[in-house]
N, C-alpha and C positions, 0 to 999 in steps of 0.2 A: 664245914672244910679245914683245916689247920688255916691257922693264919700267918704260921713260918713262914716268911720270907717277903712276907707284907713290907709296905711301910707305912709311915701313920696316916698319912692322905689315902692309901688303899684299903688301909683297915679301917678308916672312917667310913666309906663305900658300901663294904660289910655289915657296917654295925648299923647306918640311918635305914631306917623305914620308913615306907612313904614314896613318894613320887622325887629325886634328884637331877640336879645337874650336873655332870663332869666333865669340867674342862684340862682337856691331856696333852699338856705340851707332846715338841719330836719325843720318840725316844723315852718315853715316860714309863711304859709298860700296861699302856690301855688296855690289848689286849689280855695279857695275864691279871688287872685287875676283874673284865667284865667276866671271862670265867669262873673265876674265883664267885663272883656277885652271882652269877647262873648257879653258882654250885648251893651258894648260904641261900638262896631264896627256895630249894625246890628238896633242899636234906635239913629241914628244921627238922626237929626230931617230934617236936610239938604240934604243930601244924601238921606235915606228913604231905607237904601242896605235892601236886600228879605233876611229874616231870610235863604233862602234853598243855599244864596252865600258863609256862614259863615263854615268852615267845622272844626272839633275839633277832634281831634284823640288821641284815651287814650288806656292805654297799655293792659288795662282788659276791657270785658264787663262790670264789676260789677263797675269800673270806670264811664263806657259812661253812665249806668242808671242813677249815682248818682248824673253825672254833671245835665244829663239830669231831675232828679228829684229838683234839687235846683231851676234851671231856670224856669220851671213850680210853685213853689212856689211861687216865685216872681211875677212872669207876676200875679197871683192872686191876692195878695196882692194888684198891679199896679190896676189891672182892676175891683178894688172898688174905686179906684180914678177919679173925675168926667176928670179930664185935660188929665189922660193916660189912661183910659176906652177904647175907641178905636183903640191906639196903641199897646195896651197888648192885647186886642183881637186879634190883626190882626198876632202880634209873637205866641200868642196861636195858631192859628187857623193853624197853620205852622210848631208847634211840633211836629207833627208822624211823618215828613218828613225829617229834617231837618238833617243834616250832621254831627253826632256823632255817632261815635264808632271806634273800633278798627282799627289798618289800615289793618288787615286780612277783614273787614268787609265793611271798605270804597273802599278798592279795587274789594271786589267780587260786589259789588251795581254798577262799572260803567264797568264791565265786561258783567252786565246783559243787562247792556242799550246800548252797542256799541259791543254787541256778534256775531254780521255778519261776523265786519268786521277781527275778530279772528275765524272766523269760530267756534263756542261754540253755542249750545243750549241756551236760557236766562235761562231753568229751569234746569239748571246745579245741581248735587246735589257734597258737597264737602265732601269729604273723613275723616271721624276719622283716627286718630293715626295707629289705629290695621290695618284697611281695606287697608290704604295706606302700611304700612309697609308689609302686606301678596302681594299683588301685587306684591310687587318689589320684593321682595324673589321670590315669584312663576316665573317671569318672567327672573330672574338675572338665576337659577336654567335653566330655559327653554334655554336660550341663550347661555351662558356658555356648555352646552351641545353640541347645534347643531353647535357651534364655535370648540370644542374638533373635534365631528366628522368631521368638515367638510374639503373640500378639500385642503384648505390654515389656516392651524391651526397655522403656526409658530409666530403669535402674542403670540397667546393664551399660542402654549408651552412658549417663553420667559417669558410670564407673570408667567407661574405655577413652571418654573426658580429658579423666584425669590419670590414666594407669599406660593406657595401651592397651594393644593385645594380650602380648608376648606378659606384658610387665602385672599385668592381671591374671593369668592366666599361674607365675611364678606366685603372686599373693596368694592366693588362694589355696595353694601347694603349699608355700610357705607355713601358710597360719592353717590347714589341718594336721601337716607332719610336726613340723615344730612348737607350735605355738597355740595347742587345739583347746587345751583349757583355760589360759587366760584370756584368749576372746571372747571364747562363752562365755565365761564369766565376766566379763566387760557387758559385753551382749545379752545377756539376762537380770530383766528389771529385781531390784531389789523391793521390799516393800516401802515407801515414802519416794523412791525415787519417780523421773519421770522420762520417755523417751528422749536420743538423743536431738538434738534439733538441727546439727548438722546434714544435708543433705547426704555426702557423699559417707560419715559413716555410718548412716539411717541404712541406707542400701546397700553398704558393704556386708553389714550386721544381718541385715535380712535375706540375704545371697549366700551369707557365711553359713546360718543355720538350715537355708534349703538342703545346699547340697552335703550335709554333715549330717542331714537325718538321709539322703538315697545312699551313705558312705555305711552309717548305723545299718540300714536296711540290708544291703549288701554283703555285708559282714557277718549279719544272721542269718543271711538265705546262703551264705559259704560254711555258716557253723565256724568263725572268725573271729578273731580280735587282737589288736596289736597292743603292744604295753602298755602307751596312755588311755586307752580302752580300758584295760586291767583297775588302774590306780577310777577312772570315772565311772566306774560302772559299780566297784566299792565304795566310792564315797555317797553317788545315788544312792547304794543300794544302803547303809546306815543312814542313810538321810529320811528315806522316803517308809521305812520299815522298822518303825520305833521299838519291835517286838526281837525281831533278827538282833539288831544293836546291844538290846538289854541282854539276850541271851551271848553273844560276843562278850559284852563286858563283866558277865558272873564267870564266863568260860575263863578267859585271860586274868592269873593274878595280878601279871606283871609283864611290862613292855620292853626288852633292853635295845634302845636305837643307840648304834654303833657308827661311827662316820658320821654323826648326827649336822656338821656342816656343808657337807653338798646333798641337803633334803632342802625340795623344790617346796613351792604351794599348794600344789592340791598332795603331795605327800603328807605336808605337816597336818593339814586338815583331815585328812585319814586318821592322825592319831589326833588330832584334839579331839573327835569323836567321843575317841574310847576315855580321853580325860576327861569329858564333861559329865559323864555317867557318874563317873566319882569313884567306882568300883576297881581300876584297873589303875596299879602302879607304872608310872614312867618313867623311864631310867636314860634320860638323855647323854649320851658321851660321845664328844668331838673337841676338837681344835679350829679354833676359828679362824686361827693362823694358817691353817692348811686348805681351805674352802679357792676350789683352782679351776670347781668345773661348770661354770655358768654358762660355756657352752652347749652344757648338759641341764641348763632350766638350775642348776644349783643357786641361791640368794643368800647372801651371807647376812641380807637384815632378817631373813627367818630363824637365823641361829641366836643374832644380837637379841630380837623380838620376844625370844624366850626365854634366853637365858636370865632378861629383865626381871622376867616371872619369880623367878625364886631369891628366894632371900641369901643371907649368907649361913644358915644354918642348912641349909640345903641344894647350897655350893660349892663343889669341891675342885680343888685346884691340884691337876698332878704335876708336880716340878722339879722331879730329882730325875734325871737324866741317866740312863743307863746306855746310851750307845756311844757318847761322844767324849774324847778325850775333854779332862777337862782344862785345858788350857782352848780346847774351840770353846765350848762351853762358855768361857771366859768372852771368845771372842764374841760369840752371838751375846750376850748380856750388855757388851758396849756399841756394838752395831746397829741391832736389830730396836732397841729403842728409838735410835734417830730417825732409824728408816720409817717403821710404824707409827712412831708421834706420839703426844704423851695425850692429846684431845683427839680421840678419834672420830670422824662423824659415824653418819648410820649404817654407810657401807662400808668401813672403815672396821680396826679392832685393837687393841689394845697390845701390848707385848707383854705378857708375864715369864719373869725372869725362870731360868732354869740354875737347878744346882744339879753336882754330881753326883750320879748314886752312886754308892758303895754295894759290892758285891764278893763274892769268896774268891772274885779272878781278878786280885790285883795287877799280874801281870799280864791281859790281854791285850793289851798296847807295845810295840816297838818301843824301841828305844826313841826312832825320830818321827814318836805323833807327838800333833801339836801346832802343825804347822799352817799358816797361810800363804802360798808362794803364787807370785804373778810372773806371769813368763813374760819374754819379751814383747813388747808389739809387733805385728806382724805387719806387713804389706797389706794382706789377702787373708782370707779363709784358707785358702789352701795352705800357705805359710803357716797360719796356726797350726795347724793340721800336723807338719813335715815337725812344728817345735814341742805339737804334746808325744807324739809318738817319740821319738827324740828324749825326751822327758820321761815315760815311760822307760821304755829300753833302758837308761841312763840308772833309773831307780832298781830296775830290775837287775844289770848288771851290777851295781855298787851298793845296793841294801839289800838284797836277796829276795828283792821280791815276788811277785808271780803273777799274772796276767790276771787271775780272778780279784786280784786285788783292786782292779781299776773299773773306773764306773764314768766312763764322760757320756754328761748329760745335756740334750740340744731344749731348743724350743721350740725345735721343728723340725723333722727329716728330711725339710728340704734340698740340703746340700749332702745329706749324707752318705752318698755316693763319694763323694769327692774326702770323707774322710774314712773312711771305709780301703777306698783305692791304696790308701798311704799305707795303713793297718796291712794290708796286704804286701806292700813293698814294704815295709819291716819287718816282716816275719808275726807278725804279733796276732795270735788267735782271738778270733772276737765273737761274739754273740748277738747279732744286732735284734733286739726286739721289739716287733711291732713297727719294721718297714708293711705298709702299703703299698709298696708299687710293684703289686705281683702281677697285674695286668700289663705293667709296660717293661716288664723285665724282657729282651729279645726274644729270649727263649721259647715265652709265651706269648709275642707278638707274634713271631714268624710262625706258630700254630694257628692264631684264631685268623690273623690276615689271610692262611689258608683255608679255613670254614667259611669266610668271608667270600673269599673269590669263587668256593664251588657252590655257593648259596647263593650267590647273584656274578654271573661272570660282567657285570657291566656295571659293575661296582669297583671303579678306576679306581678307590684310591686305595682298595683291599689289593688289587693286583700290585699296582707299586710297590706295596707293604711287600708282598709275598714275593716279587723279586728282585727286591732289596733285603730278602731275609735270609738269615742261616740257610733255608731248606734250597735256597736259589744260586745256579752255577751264574748267572748272566751279573752284567758289572751296568753301570750307569750309562756310559755309551749306548752301550745295546740296549738299553731300554729306551733311549732318544730316538733310536733307528729303528723300533720296534712302533714307533708314533708315527714317524715318516712314512710305515708301510699302510698305516688307518687309522687316520687325524680323529674320525668315530670312533672304534671300539677298539682299546689295547689288546684284549685278547686274541683279537683279528689279528690286528697285528704282530702281537707272538706266534701266532700259527705262520706267519707269511714268512717272518724270519729265522723260524727254526727251520721250514719247508727249503728257504734258499741257501741255508748253509751245509741243507744235508750233514751227509756221514763224515764230514770231518767236523764235527764235534760231537760226539754220540752222548755226551755226559746232558746239553743240551736236548737233544731228541728226550732221551731219557725220561728228563724234567718233564717235559710235555704228555709223553706217552702214562705216566704216572698221575697226572692230574686230569686228564681226561679219564682211567681207570679209577679212577676214585669218585669222580661227579657221575660217574654209572654208579656207583652203589653207592652214593647221597641215599636216594629215597629207600635202600634195603636194608643202610644201617645204623645202627643209634648214634648219638654223638660220639659216645665212650668208642664204640667198636672202631665209628670213623679213624679217627683218631690216634687209636691203636693200629691201625691199617696204616696210616701214614706213616709214620714212628717205623714202621716195619719196611716198608715200601721207601726210605728215603734214607735208611740208616740211620736216621737221629741223633739212636742212643750214643754211637759209637762216635758220631760228628760233637756230640757234647764232650764225651768224653777227652776229644782232642782241647778243650777248652782250658784257659787258665785256672778260672772258676766250674769245671764240667759239673765234678759230682755235687755241687749245688744245685749249680743249671736243671742237672736231672731230677733230684729232689722238688724240685719246680715243675716239670714235667708231669711226674707222681700226681705233685697236690691237682693239678690243672684236669687231669682223666679222674681223682676220685671226684670232683666239681660234676663234671660230665657226666659220668654213670648215673648223677640225680636225677639226670632230662632223659626221658623215657616216652614211646609213644610217637607218633605220625610228628606232635607238632617240638618234637622235642630240639630239632637244627636249629628253628624260627625262638620257641623260647632260649635258648642256652646263648643267642646270639643275641637278646635283648637283654639278659641279665648281663653279659657282657658290656655292652654300651652302656651300663651303670655302674662303671667301675668308680665313679664319684661318690656311689651311692655304695658299694659292697667295697669294704676295706679290708680286702680279702691281705694277708702277713703271706711274706715268701716264706719257703719251707725251709728248716735250718738242720745242718748238717751238727754244729755245733750246740750241746746242752746247757740252758741257765746255770747247769751247774759241775758243767766242766773248767779246765781250768783257760778262762778267757775272758779278755776286756769284753765288757758289757758296755752295748752303744744302745742308746733309749731317748726317747725325751723325757724331760720333769713327770710332766702326768704319768709315764708308765714306771716312774723311779717312786709314786706316794706309795711310803708303805714297806720299803728296802732299806737298806743300809750294807755299807762297804768302805774299805779302810780307807779310799782315797778315792774324793769325787773334782772331777774336774770338769768345768764350768766353761766352752769355750763361745766364741761369737759372740763375745756380752756387749756386744755392739747391735745386734741383730734386732732389729723389731718387725713384730708380725704383722704381715697385711694388717690395717685396721679390717673389722668382720663388720661383712656388707649385712645392711639392717635395712629389706624393704620397709618394715614397719616396724615400731618398738614398741611396746606396751609397759604398764606402771603398775603394778600390780595392789601395790598399798592406795595407791588411788585411784585405779580405775582409768585409770587412760590409756588412749591405745593413738600413735603416731606413726604416721604413713609420709612415705615417701616419692621424691616424681609428682611433677604438675604437669597438666597439659603445657607449656613452654617447657620447665624445663627437662633434665637432661633423666632418660631412664636407665631407674640402676643408683643415682646419686645414693649416699650415706646419709642419710637426718642428721645423724650428729654434726653434720655440716652447714645444713638448711635452716634458716629462718622459719618460716612460713607453712608448714606443711601439715600444723600439728594437728587433730580434732577433737573434741571432746565426749565423752562417752557418758558422762553426768556430770550435772550442775555443778556436783561437788570436788569436782576436780581441781588442783592450781593450774596456776599457770603454765601451759606446756612448756614455754622456753626452759622452764626447770628441770623439765625432760634431759634433754639433748644435753644437762651441766651432770646431772643425775648419772647418764651414760658413760660421759667419760671421767669420771669421777669413781664408778664403776671399774671400770676398766685399766685405771689407775691403782687401784686399793688392791686389785687381784694381781697385778704386775708386783707389788710389796710382798704377797703370800708366796706366788711361785718362786721368789730366787729364797723365800726360808726355804721350802720345803725344797728347794736344788743345793740348800747349803747343809741342814741338817742332813742329808743324807749319810755324812762325812762321822765315819767314824776315829779319823787319826790327821785328814789331812784334806785342805779344798785347797787344788787348782786353778786360778781363773787366767781366763786369755781373753785376750783382744784383737785386731786386727783393725786398721786403717779402713775409713771410708771408699767406698770403692770411686772412678772414677769413669767418666764418659764418655765418649767416642771425642767432644772436644776436651777432652785430658785435664776437666773443670772437676771438683772435687761432688759428687753424687748429696742430695738434700742430707740435713742430718742424719742417723740412726737413733731414736732414744735407746731399744732393748733396758738391760739392766744399769746402764751405765749414769745415767743420773741420780739412781739409788745411790751408787757407791759415792757419789759425791756427798749424797747427803748422808751417809753412815760414817763420813769423815773417810775414806783408806784411799779417794783417788783426790786430786788438787781441783778444786771446780772451775771450772769454764775448761777446763781440758781433757784429751782425748785419754791418755795413760800415763799418766805422772804419779806416783806413790806421793801423799804426806809422808815424806821421813821421820821429822821430829812430832809424832801424832802418841796418841796412847795404846797406838797397835806396834810402838818398836819396837817391843818384842815379840810381839808373833808372826809379822810378817817376815819371811824367810826369803831372800833372793833367789831365782833359780841360775842353776848350774851357768856361768859365763861359756861352755863348749857346747852349747847344744845343738851348733851347729857342723862340728865334725863327728856327731855321730849319726852315722849312716846306715840308711837302710839295705836291705842284703843286694837290691839292683837299682838303689838311689845316683841317679847322674850328680856329676858333680859340678858343685855351685859355682855361678858364670865367671870365668876369668881369661881375658884372651880371647884368640877365635873362634875357639869349641867352648860348648857349652850345653852342659844336660839338662834336658826338660823332658817330660811324657809326652805323649803327641794329646792327652787332655787338654795340655794347659796352652799349645801352641792355637795360634787364633786360624780357623780353616777359613778366613777371607785374608787370611795373609798378603798374597796375591792374586793378582788378577785373574777369574775366572778359567779365561780359558788356557791361560800359562799353568792355574794349580798342579793339574793331572800330573804333569811331566816333570815341571822344575820344582816340586818342592820335595818329593822322596829320593835321596840316590843308595843307590845298593851297589856292591862289587859287582856285581852282572851288569849292568849298565857303566859302571866304569871299566869295562873292563869291554865291553860290545861299543865302539865307535865308528862302525860303518856310516856311511849318510845315509845308505839303500836299506837300509835296516830303520832308520827312522821313527816312519809310520808306526809298527808293528810294535816297535819296542815300547812309543808312547802309548800304543792300546794296552798293552799288560801293565804298565807300571800306574796307570786311569785303575786295572781293577785290582792291583798289589795295595794300593794306596785308598779305595776301599775297604777289604779283606783287611787288611795289617795281619795279615798268617804269617804265608807260607813265604821261602827266601823265592827269589825269580830264578835262581839257576836251572829248577829243571824246565821250566817254559821257557827263557832262554835260549837254554842248551840246541834247541834244534837251530836258530834264528844265527848262534853264533860259531857253533859248533858243526854243524850240518851232521849230526847225528845220524846214522843209517837205523832202519830200521822200527822197533820198538824198545830203543834203548833210554829215550826218553820218559815212555810209558813204565819200564820196567823199575828204573832210578825214582819215578815216583810213587811207583806203590811198595820198594822199599823202603821209604824215605816211610812214609804213612805208619806200616808195621813196625819198624825200626823206632818211629814216634812215642809210639801205644805202649810195647813191649823189649825196650832197649834197654832197663834196666829189670826187667824180671828174665826167667830161665828160656831163652830162646826154645828149649829142646821138645819146649810142648806146643808152639806152633804146629798145627798143620793145616794141610789145604783147606778146609773148612773155615779155618779162622782166614788165611787168605781173599778166600773166595767172599767171605763177608765184609770185609776192608774194601774189595773191588767193588761192592756193590754199587757205591757213589761215582767211582770212574765208569764203566762197565768196559773195561779192557780185553779184549778174547783170553779165552782157554792159555792161549801160548805166552802170554806175560802172566799170569798166573804161577803158571810153570817155571817158567823162569826165577818170578822170584821165590818162589817156595824155593827152589835149590838153592841161590846165595843165599836165603836165610840159614837155612839146616848146614851148609857151608863154612858159616859162618861161627854158630851157635858155642861151639865150647873155646872160641877166644877168648884170652885171659883179659882182653879189655871188658868183657860184658860182665865180667868177673868183678869190676874194682865199679861196673856200674851200679851191679845188685849190693855192695857194700856202700855207695857212694851215698850221703843227705848232708844236705837234700842234693836233690838231683832234676834238673828244669831239664824239660824234655820240650823241642821250637819256640826258644824264650827269644821273642822277639824284643830287640836294644835299638833306641833313637839317640841321638845324639846331633842337637843344633851343628853346625857351622856357616857362618855367614849368611845367606839366603838360601838355602839347604838344609835337610835334615836328614842325614845319613844315618838307615834303616839297615839292619840287616837281622834274622833269625838263626838263633846257632841251636845245632842236632843236638847235642847235648852239654851245659853247663852244669857241673856238678864238682862237689867238697869229698875229698879223701887225704885222709890223713896230713892235717894243718894243709892244704892248699888247694884251690878253686884249681879247675883244669876244662880246655875247652874241647870239644871231639866234634866233626865234623865225616860223615858217612858221603863215601863217593860209589856210585853204583856200577862206575865203569874200572879202567886198569888206568894204571900209571902213565899214562901216555904223556910223554916227553913237551909234546907238544902244545898242552895244557898248564903243565904245571907252575908255569910262572902265574897265570891267573888264578889258580890255586893259593899260590904261596900270596898273591896279593889281596884275597881274600879271607885267609886266616890270621894275619894283620892288621887287615880290615877290621876283623870282630876282637884282636886285641886291644885296637885301638877304642873302640866302643865301648869296652869292659872297666879301661884305668878310668881309678876311681868309686865304680861300683862298689867291685869285694875288696877286701882286702883280708891276704895279701892278695895280691895282684898275678895273675897267672903270667907266670915266664916266656908260655907256651901256648900252643894251639896244634893240637892232632888230627893230622889228616886219614882217614883209617879205609883202605882200597880193598873193597870188598871183594872183588874177583879173586883178587891175588891175597885175601887176606894179612895185608902187609899197612906198614903204620909209616906214616912219614911226619916228621915233628919240624915245624915254623913259632922263629923264635923270634922277638920283639925287636926292631931294627931304630934306631930315635931318627932314622933319615924318612920314615916313613910320614912324617905329617908334609913332608918336602913333596914328597910323588904323590901326597893323595890330591894338594893343591892342584898339582898340574895335570892327573887324571880329569879332576872339574872341568879343568880349563878345557882340557880336549875334548871334554863332553860337549861344553856349553857350545864353542867352533861345531861340532858335528850335528847336533842337538835344536840348540834356543837361537842359534843366529839365522 
């Protein structure tokens, strides 16, 4: 293959024959070099190497697929050249069968070929994580039960004294699931070694081997293997069958190992078997500074030990960085030598400097490239999110950036909801990579709680979840009333409560009817069919469409249906619920509307960002320190040492890193076990350095750093210090040592560090409330503590709507409190329809028609209303159950107003928000309102509110107050601020404008006082 476009180091990789070790820094063209080397090996005109004799092992399936695509594209180009066409066709024909795969795919293919030697069926199934965990848990519980009830339970008694039953169960589950090879290796005696002398270690090892044997027997019976078994079986195959080992060594002329820094001990031993034969060339390619997968078993020690086996003639460093601006490369070369240190230990790595790579696209960077920015210190992570979103908005406005230029990288997804909520408030489109909160999403929990309650009506927790879910018409107070009716069984209390209220609330009666109907169908439906029936019965798709993030919620539901369709047969419901209960094992990602290729801000963990690059990388929450990993036991693969946590007197689950005397030797040659604790701490600290390196080197043009103060506890004292990346910023000389966020002004980074814009606080989101000033402050509901007031006062004292402030009759206090409690829980609809009958005594079905009209206009008000049919209104009415006369009246009202010019304005507006809830603090209360339509047209923001009744003079003053209340809520949220709010009376097709007046706040305070005297005192 042509060497055009290769730098000197890359050419050396191609020219060097035999085994090779390549250390490839971030952005140095590693993948390009691997593909070139692959071609060089199979295109040798003298040897005519079989393409199937060269294997490439990648870290992920995606990387393997990308490598194949690159090779195929290049071969297709070559096939058009007369002198290369025949050779290109030869290799293209072999491409479907080439050995380019992950290590697990590589081993699976070998085992299927040599299945007889390992007593395997070649059609074996590979278990997923859930299937493996479920099988292991069942075997552990069963075997321990048998051991405890056996004739010789001495070993088990010894272990129970050490770990107690729950701890012992967890110990064996982790040993089999996460550390199987390490434990197996430690307790497999080697020549010249004696058995462990410690009784606890010996008992554990014996029982571990017995349970492992049972697990392997059951897997063989079920014709299944898990991922770790693929590797263990392959190692045994190579160790126990010399003929197979020699045959494979003859077959593979070369094996290229990509991302070698993420290799574990077991994987390395498999590769060693090929190297030991002396016939296979091993080419290791990786970057020790990017080894960040210890939680998956990767060991930087494997990388370091292997590197030491290669002399200078077979060690190549790729150092030309083609990703980052030269100023950022200069920053890396100044900062990271201090962070990594000049003399790393066995668990560290030395920093190898990078140089700017030269390409034909020297104008690939923007005029503002090469900055490292520190955003202002924030009081908490929420304020950090506002700062970084304001900064993104600033660069989009001032430097013509696009959302896709930004990536926000997090240590963990624990606080991602706060970030995404602020991104939404700023109107910034985003793509969240790898969110694993799928089963905790409210739209998913609603359906799962329904299935659990149907399957087991005595499951009180599931029933409470269901009654509090999106599917339920009940409020918290009503659930308590159900409990009063039957203190033993909540489901009986539900039926009694619905029977008692009778026909006064058809929606609640319909809820119970639907539940009973679904329960009757439970034995007759698959879980997928049952969920689809529930969605149709409850009009769940229509309900989700009314939510602010409705399309994404509906995609999540569709994803749940796809998962449910995988469960069939009589046991489908039980198995489905069992899997859902293992959500900590099954890390299902949420469905996404935006693609990673769209113009969106990327939000992901640093681990997910590995191998990717973005113009601007934002690293928030730099003081975040992930909780220490919980270890039931530790293993030392070098010295074959095992270290247990917990003892008869100690606390169960105590982390062994912080213990003193719980280690046991597995062999006489092990070092003092106290060193193991120090090694574990050193490994975690070194990996923290590498994680920061991976995060920063994703940037092409700019790095943005952000930090928030330590949170305070309930006593208003600073919480214990969080380390995170902050000590590394001190070590690297960015931040003054001993401070939290004080940049070193006169430092070697003076030409690189750029202060953030001073006006971040003035860059507001579309619906961002004003900053605290005076008696009124803007806050999101999420940021207001739920325990701000005594529990007995909270439902009616916390939220104030215009309806409540104009309904101050003392006789209405109890009913008003009930409605506001429901409003506080649901946080959706305006209270006017519910309070209309209380305050105004509307006759007939006025309230019902108004409610249904509002629902139609909420859903379709910015679309062509002429397309609304009786069927459309009927469908929306299913969640209410109003009589046909209400549906007919609603359809007539909609048809009467369909051609009004206001609806033409709504169709042209962008954006147009429907049923927009807005909250604003004022004193001890939260002012709350839901605007029918808030839209932007012709350079102005507009407020529109629909009234299903006529413009009755008796109520006009109340309406005017409501509109000025909305204008007050919106002040400071949008620019330019709306000058007026419009009332649209649907019966008369007439409008009335209400303008803002400066005296409103005085009237507001007076009405709040009237409310307190009527309802609180």
